[in-house]
Backbone as CSV, one residue per row, in Angstrom:
resi,resn,N_x,N_y,N_z,CA_x,CA_y,CA_z,C_x,C_y,C_z
1,MET,92.127,117.232,86.165,93.479,118.008,86.974,94.715,117.575,85.871
2,LYS,95.380,118.344,85.673,96.856,118.147,84.951,97.693,117.382,86.063
3,ILE,98.805,116.688,85.408,99.705,116.104,86.373,100.651,116.930,86.998
4,ASP,100.960,118.152,86.855,101.514,118.801,87.818,100.793,119.614,88.596
5,GLU,99.735,119.463,88.598,98.622,120.320,89.752,98.085,119.445,90.811
6,TYR,98.414,118.760,91.174,98.085,117.779,92.513,98.762,118.224,93.600
7,PRO,98.275,118.211,94.700,99.070,118.562,96.144,100.199,117.718,96.262
8,GLN,101.075,118.436,96.933,102.431,117.725,97.135,102.420,116.448,97.949
9,LYS,101.590,116.322,98.747,101.151,114.882,99.450,100.932,113.873,98.682
10,VAL,100.352,114.006,97.386,99.745,113.159,96.622,101.101,112.373,95.803
11,TYR,101.992,113.416,95.412,103.497,113.233,94.859,104.308,112.206,96.131
12,ILE,104.270,112.691,97.054,105.202,111.954,98.119,104.373,110.685,98.624
13,ASN,102.912,110.816,98.747,102.299,109.219,98.955,102.406,108.263,97.982
14,PHE,102.434,108.698,96.364,102.626,107.975,95.438,104.080,107.291,95.281
15,VAL,105.045,108.019,95.511,106.584,107.464,95.780,106.415,106.504,96.964
16,LYS,105.894,106.680,98.270,106.000,105.625,99.192,105.128,104.663,98.934
17,ALA,103.728,104.604,98.119,103.204,103.391,97.838,104.044,102.531,96.818
18,LEU,104.825,103.370,95.853,105.638,102.740,95.027,106.672,101.863,95.538
19,GLU,107.046,102.261,96.844,108.075,101.511,97.651,107.577,100.440,98.300
20,GLY,106.101,100.433,98.036,105.434,99.157,99.018,104.714,99.547,100.140
21,ASP,104.324,100.871,100.470,103.712,101.345,101.462,102.193,101.120,101.445
22,ARG,101.480,100.154,101.849,100.274,99.666,101.620,98.948,100.936,102.180
23,GLN,99.613,101.226,103.361,98.871,102.384,103.972,98.671,103.873,103.230
24,LYS,99.992,103.854,102.424,99.995,105.439,101.704,99.421,105.008,100.181
25,PHE,99.401,103.568,99.833,98.598,103.141,98.505,96.897,103.668,98.918
26,ASP,96.492,103.000,100.192,95.331,103.011,100.375,94.846,104.638,100.776
27,GLU,95.698,105.526,101.299,95.478,106.931,101.165,95.260,107.584,99.895
28,LEU,95.785,107.142,99.124,95.695,107.714,97.813,94.105,107.500,97.342
29,ILE,93.665,106.431,97.290,92.534,106.078,97.415,91.468,106.625,97.792
30,GLU,91.754,106.777,99.261,90.762,107.449,100.082,90.628,108.729,99.778
31,ASP,91.753,109.428,99.478,91.728,110.656,99.366,91.392,111.183,97.951
32,GLY,90.944,110.170,97.362,90.348,110.658,96.043,91.358,110.752,94.596
33,TYR,92.719,109.921,94.893,93.612,109.885,93.688,93.715,108.573,93.483
34,PRO,92.855,107.665,93.074,93.236,106.110,92.756,93.996,106.283,91.286
35,GLU,94.041,106.997,90.735,94.823,106.986,89.671,96.591,106.977,90.035
36,TRP,96.838,107.561,91.130,98.448,107.668,91.317,98.526,106.233,92.211
37,ALA,97.530,105.693,92.821,97.729,104.570,93.261,97.766,103.443,92.348
38,ALA,96.996,103.517,91.072,97.274,102.630,89.651,98.465,102.746,89.236
39,PHE,98.968,104.282,89.207,100.432,104.290,88.521,101.472,103.718,89.362
40,SER,101.478,103.621,90.670,102.349,102.880,91.383,102.173,101.416,91.046
41,HIS,101.212,100.813,91.246,101.006,99.300,90.441,101.519,99.113,89.106
42,ALA,100.935,100.104,88.217,101.360,100.035,86.730,102.934,99.944,86.626
43,LEU,103.643,100.756,87.446,105.160,100.328,87.231,105.835,99.187,87.694
44,GLN,104.754,98.456,88.409,105.476,97.363,89.034,105.061,96.220,87.981
45,GLY,104.498,96.530,87.170,104.372,95.547,85.927,102.742,95.074,85.936
46,ASP,101.960,95.767,86.871,100.409,95.346,86.834,99.925,95.760,85.799
47,GLU,99.389,94.990,84.862,98.833,95.163,83.573,97.469,95.768,84.041
48,ARG,96.404,95.362,84.763,95.374,95.856,85.279,95.103,97.521,85.567
49,ALA,96.420,97.807,86.251,96.311,99.075,86.792,96.640,100.015,85.729
50,THR,97.578,99.322,84.692,97.795,100.165,83.297,96.497,100.277,82.537
51,MET,95.768,99.176,82.176,94.642,99.413,81.614,93.587,100.314,82.443
52,PHE,93.252,100.371,83.587,92.907,101.294,84.326,92.944,102.280,84.196
53,LEU,94.241,102.872,84.195,94.671,104.297,84.062,94.289,104.572,82.365
54,LEU,94.570,103.703,81.312,94.159,104.093,80.136,92.744,104.267,79.813
55,LYS,92.061,103.489,80.428,90.429,103.444,79.812,89.593,104.020,80.926
56,ARG,89.829,104.088,82.245,88.967,104.722,83.103,89.277,105.563,84.399
57,SER,90.558,106.017,83.992,91.109,106.967,84.968,90.861,108.526,84.493
58,THR,90.855,109.269,85.677,90.792,110.804,85.261,92.274,111.216,84.696
59,LEU,93.241,110.744,84.598,94.473,110.931,83.979,95.184,109.725,83.618
60,PRO,94.621,109.661,82.143,95.074,108.474,81.358,96.411,108.479,80.764
61,VAL,97.089,110.002,80.966,98.498,109.893,80.626,99.376,109.203,81.600
62,LEU,99.146,108.735,82.708,99.750,108.157,83.642,99.754,106.477,82.847
63,GLY,98.764,106.115,82.213,99.190,104.964,81.680,99.785,104.740,80.532
64,VAL,100.016,105.991,79.883,100.887,106.104,78.793,102.242,106.366,79.403
65,LEU,102.486,107.079,80.281,103.903,107.032,81.011,104.035,105.724,81.840
66,ALA,103.390,104.971,82.138,103.954,103.459,82.723,104.343,102.745,81.424
67,ASN,103.697,102.909,80.363,103.955,102.224,79.320,105.349,102.809,78.839
68,GLY,105.453,104.180,78.594,106.693,104.690,78.125,107.823,104.185,79.058
69,MET,107.882,104.385,80.288,108.806,103.955,81.144,109.056,102.339,81.248
70,ASN,108.248,101.710,80.507,108.304,100.179,80.240,108.855,100.034,78.916
71,ASP,109.168,101.260,78.154,109.970,100.982,76.859,109.028,100.568,75.408
72,GLU,107.788,100.925,75.963,106.871,100.473,75.080,106.672,101.629,73.565
73,GLU,107.105,100.772,72.635,107.164,102.163,71.610,106.441,103.098,71.282
74,GLY,105.222,102.264,71.208,103.758,103.337,70.871,103.626,104.490,71.695
75,ALA,104.035,104.215,73.270,104.135,105.163,74.147,105.098,106.307,74.016
76,MET,106.094,105.677,73.751,107.399,106.569,73.557,107.053,107.492,72.504
77,ASN,106.412,107.260,71.478,106.041,108.080,70.302,105.115,108.886,70.616
78,TRP,104.112,108.854,71.542,102.966,109.512,71.712,103.580,110.739,72.722
79,LEU,104.478,110.282,73.862,104.787,111.033,74.604,106.045,112.135,73.960
80,LYS,106.771,111.490,73.147,107.494,112.658,72.102,106.804,113.868,71.396
81,LYS,105.753,113.337,71.018,105.000,114.255,70.277,103.982,115.007,70.862
82,ASN,103.848,114.856,72.266,102.646,115.494,72.867,103.222,117.001,73.213
83,LYS,102.066,117.909,73.224,102.240,119.241,73.541,102.990,119.456,74.706
84,ASN,102.816,118.729,75.650,103.383,118.792,76.818,104.647,118.287,77.260
85,PRO,105.718,119.066,77.426,107.239,118.642,77.225,107.119,117.691,78.444
86,LEU,106.563,117.947,79.393,106.843,117.353,80.947,106.669,116.005,80.909
87,TYR,105.622,115.309,79.963,105.409,114.050,80.035,106.778,113.419,79.505
88,TYR,107.464,113.741,78.360,108.240,113.091,77.583,109.720,112.892,78.641
89,ALA,109.949,114.302,79.393,111.121,114.710,80.089,110.821,113.667,81.484
90,PHE,109.655,113.732,81.967,109.632,112.838,83.152,109.675,111.394,82.947
91,CYS,109.226,110.807,81.577,109.632,109.453,81.531,111.012,109.334,81.150
92,GLN,111.784,110.243,80.375,113.332,109.913,80.269,114.057,110.071,81.494
93,ALA,113.568,111.003,82.432,114.216,111.285,83.652,114.273,109.833,84.285
94,SER,112.858,109.059,84.164,113.013,108.138,85.164,114.007,107.012,84.752
95,LYS,114.573,107.285,83.348,115.610,106.295,82.945,116.999,106.635,82.874
96,LYS,117.325,107.678,83.955,118.377,108.356,84.161,118.769,109.626,82.835
97,ASP,118.342,109.940,81.927,118.620,110.519,81.095,119.037,112.107,81.648
98,GLU,120.183,112.487,81.536,120.506,113.824,82.188,119.934,115.001,81.493
99,ASP,119.814,114.979,80.238,118.856,116.238,79.535,117.803,116.282,79.903
100,ALA,116.795,115.423,80.247,115.625,115.243,80.797,115.521,115.681,82.123
101,ARG,116.619,115.128,82.957,116.496,115.769,84.046,116.869,117.383,84.120
102,LYS,117.772,117.508,83.403,118.141,119.128,83.613,116.814,120.142,83.119
103,TRP,116.207,119.564,81.924,114.855,120.297,81.851,113.921,119.975,82.853
104,LEU,113.688,119.130,83.515,112.849,119.123,84.668,113.214,120.120,85.780
105,GLU,114.516,120.406,86.221,115.239,121.169,87.129,115.115,122.628,86.677
106,SER,115.268,122.708,85.121,115.192,124.134,84.978,113.603,124.560,84.447
107,ASN,112.760,123.937,84.660,111.504,124.182,84.474,110.653,124.085,86.053
108,ASP,111.216,124.136,86.787,110.805,123.872,88.116,109.836,122.567,88.543
109,CYS,110.316,121.574,87.765,109.487,120.324,88.309,110.396,119.531,89.052
110,LEU,110.805,119.826,90.343,111.812,119.047,91.072,111.172,118.063,91.532
111,VAL,109.443,118.079,92.057,108.831,116.936,92.278,109.048,115.850,91.497
112,PHE,109.230,116.077,90.169,109.084,114.963,88.955,110.388,114.544,89.190
113,VAL,111.572,115.284,89.160,112.877,114.614,89.385,112.846,113.744,90.536
114,MET,112.446,113.931,91.779,112.617,113.234,92.909,111.439,111.901,92.297
115,MET,110.474,111.982,91.958,109.805,110.789,91.422,110.248,110.056,90.440
116,ALA,111.126,110.635,89.653,111.604,109.889,88.433,112.924,109.021,89.165
117,GLU,113.470,109.424,90.073,114.634,108.953,90.999,114.195,107.721,91.392
118,LYS,113.184,107.623,92.018,112.394,106.677,92.826,112.025,105.659,91.981
119,ILE,111.241,106.163,90.790,111.006,105.227,89.679,111.796,104.494,88.837
120,TYR,112.969,105.076,88.864,114.342,104.363,88.280,115.027,103.371,89.239
121,ASP,114.962,103.534,90.339,115.064,102.306,91.712,114.406,101.308,91.524
122,ILE,112.936,101.890,91.353,112.319,100.534,91.490,112.128,99.888,90.117
123,MET,112.270,100.408,88.954,112.104,99.868,87.754,113.520,98.764,87.673
124,LYS,114.403,99.415,88.482,115.794,98.837,88.341,115.787,97.287,88.983
125,ILE,115.290,97.423,90.262,114.875,96.317,90.859,113.836,95.001,90.276
126,ARG,112.816,95.931,89.678,111.697,94.914,89.149,112.468,94.310,88.067
127,ILE,113.258,94.771,87.079,113.943,94.198,85.875,114.733,93.178,86.555
128,LYS,115.582,93.330,87.388,116.388,92.395,87.971,115.538,91.093,88.694
129,ARG,114.434,91.377,89.320,113.643,90.201,89.281,112.943,89.682,88.159
130,GLU,112.821,90.350,87.197,111.919,89.813,85.999,112.942,88.648,85.397
131,VAL,114.380,89.162,85.268,115.232,88.533,84.171,116.114,87.807,85.105
132,PHE,116.002,87.456,86.548,117.361,86.702,86.969,117.100,85.497,86.566
133,TRP,118.671,85.094,86.624,118.790,83.657,85.949,117.938,82.334,86.237
134,TYR,117.317,82.076,87.547,116.656,80.950,87.993,115.648,81.086,87.336
135,HIS,114.956,82.259,86.871,113.575,82.185,86.364,113.820,81.335,85.039
136,GLY,112.740,80.302,85.128,112.567,79.564,83.805,113.363,78.262,84.035
137,TRP,114.282,78.294,84.717,115.428,77.318,84.916,114.463,75.844,85.491
138,ARG,114.931,74.754,85.100,113.912,73.769,85.679,114.741,72.625,86.047
């Protein structure tokens, strides 16, 4: 299945799982969409989830997206060069790139706009958590 062919419920449950809703995370797995559950954890910095996506999932592009959303250079290059412009636009929209957001909107990818906005919010919280001044202070 392609990234944009999932039922709407999957995208909604993904966003809720990303926000920490364990029930929606479990529901994604139970409903047969473990790749979206893993994507929610990969965006939280779980390297095992990213490796699952890249090596064992039915949608490895989610692993590349997770790496790209974390500014991994190789992933960004792959996303830019891919035939499907949705991938790069989704990645960039999750970083508040207005051109990418406009592309998603003009191509009727509104669910990806919604997901990108939530990913941006979650990534901002994650970055603050990871670089807060007292980390590493002794």
